[in-house]
C-alpha positions in Angstrom: 0.8 -110.5 106.8 4.4 -110.6 108.2 5.1 -113.6 106.1 5.8 -111.6 102.9 8.1 -109.0 104.5 10.0 -111.7 106.4 10.5 -113.6 103.1 11.6 -110.5 101.3 14.1 -109.7 104.1 15.4 -113.2 104.0 15.7 -113.1 100.3 17.7 -109.8 100.5 19.9 -110.6 103.5 20.8 -114.3 102.8 23.0 -113.5 99.7 24.9 -110.9 101.8 25.4 -113.5 104.6 26.6 -116.1 102.1 28.9 -113.5 100.5 30.5 -112.9 103.9 30.6 -116.6 104.8 32.2 -117.8 101.6 35.6 -116.2 102.0 35.7 -117.2 105.7 36.1 -120.8 104.5 39.3 -120.0 102.6 41.7 -119.9 105.6 41.9 -119.5 109.3 43.2 -115.9 108.9 40.3 -114.8 106.8 37.9 -116.6 109.2 39.4 -114.6 112.1 39.0 -111.4 110.1 35.3 -112.1 109.2 34.7 -113.1 112.8 36.0 -109.7 114.0 33.2 -108.0 112.1 30.4 -109.6 114.0 30.8 -108.0 117.4 29.7 -104.7 115.8 26.0 -103.9 116.5 25.1 -103.4 112.9 26.3 -106.9 112.0 24.4 -108.4 115.0 21.2 -106.6 113.9 21.7 -108.0 110.4 22.1 -111.5 111.8 19.0 -111.0 113.9 17.2 -109.9 110.8 18.3 -113.1 109.0 17.4 -115.2 111.9 13.9 -113.7 112.3 13.4 -113.8 108.5 14.2 -117.5 108.7 12.2 -118.4 111.8 9.0 -116.6 110.9 8.3 -118.4 107.6 9.3 -121.7 109.3 6.7 -121.1 112.0 4.2 -120.0 109.4 4.8 -123.1 107.5 4.0 -125.2 110.5 0.8 -123.3 110.9 0.0 -123.8 107.3 0.6 -127.5 107.7 -1.8 -127.6 110.6 -4.4 -125.7 108.6 -4.0 -128.3 105.7 -4.7 -131.0 108.3 -7.9 -129.1 109.3 -6.4 -128.1 112.6 -7.4 -124.6 113.7 -9.5 -123.7 110.6 -12.2 -121.8 112.5 -11.8 -118.1 112.4 -11.0 -117.5 116.1 -8.4 -120.4 116.1 -6.9 -119.2 112.8 -6.5 -115.6 114.2 -5.0 -117.0 117.4 -2.5 -119.2 115.5 -1.5 -116.2 113.3 -0.7 -114.1 116.4 1.0 -117.1 117.9 3.3 -117.5 114.9 4.4 -113.9 115.3 5.0 -114.2 119.1 6.8 -117.5 118.8 9.1 -116.3 115.9 10.0 -113.2 117.8 10.6 -115.1 121.1 12.8 -117.6 119.3 14.7 -114.8 117.7 15.2 -113.1 121.0 16.4 -116.3 122.6 19.0 -116.8 119.8 19.8 -113.1 120.0 20.6 -113.2 123.7 23.0 -116.1 123.0 24.4 -114.1 120.1 24.8 -110.8 121.8 
């Protein structure tokens, strides 16, 4: 069920990220200014949100691909893989977050 909220979060945060990223390509001075925003905790949480909102649908897409190939279609396996998607996407986000922080 987290697939829809993560997609919505990604849809809402990605334009903001692109809006911030676009001027940073203009010059080294603007890039340094934009880079100075990201040590702030709110910016880091927004980045973590975008990262999780990207990774969760990616992991869910891999699960859906496996289901299309008739892998894990039984109820117990499907429930396990749904929980595994959530755990893996959070774990990957935390790994990237540790590197980011």
